[in-house]
N, C-alpha and C positions, 0 to 999 in steps of 0.2 A: 429479096427478103420476104416476098409474099408467096413463097412456094408451099402450097398446101400439102403436097406429098412429103416434103422434107419435114414439115411440122408434125405430120402424122407418124412418120418414122421415128422422129426423136421422142415423141410422146410414148410410142410403143416400147422404145428402148429403155426409157426411164422406168416405165411400169415393169418391164421384165427384170431390170436391175433391182427394183424394190422387192419383187417376189423372191429373187435369189437371196438378197440380204435377209429377208424375213425367214426364209427356209434355213439359211445358215444359222440364224439365231435360235430357231426352234429345234433344229436337228444338227448340232455341230459335229457329232460323231460320223455323220454321213460324209462329211467333207474332210475332216481331219482325223486320221486314224494313227495313233501313236503305237499301239500294240502290234508286235510282229505276228502274233498268232490270233489276233482279234478277228471277230466275224464282222463282215460288212453288213450294215443295216440297210435294208431295202424297203420300198413301199412308199406310201402316202406322201408324194411330193406336192407342195403347195401349187395351186393353180391361180390364186389371187392373193394380193397383199393382205396381211393380217388385219389392217385397219378397215378393209372393205368387207371382211367376213363378219356377219352378224351372229352374235351368240344368242341362243334362244332363252 
C-alpha cells in the first residue's frame, strides 16, 4: 500500500477525469451532438481543471 508510483498514477487519473468533466460541462456540444447536419465544434480544449484556473 506504500507504492509511490501507484499513488502518482491514481492522482493523475483523477486530475484527468476532473479536466474531462469540466470540459464536458463547459462545452457539451463537443461531446453530444444531436443534429444530423450539425457542425462539430473544434478548438480550445481545457488543459487544467476549472477550479485551478485563476480569473484575472
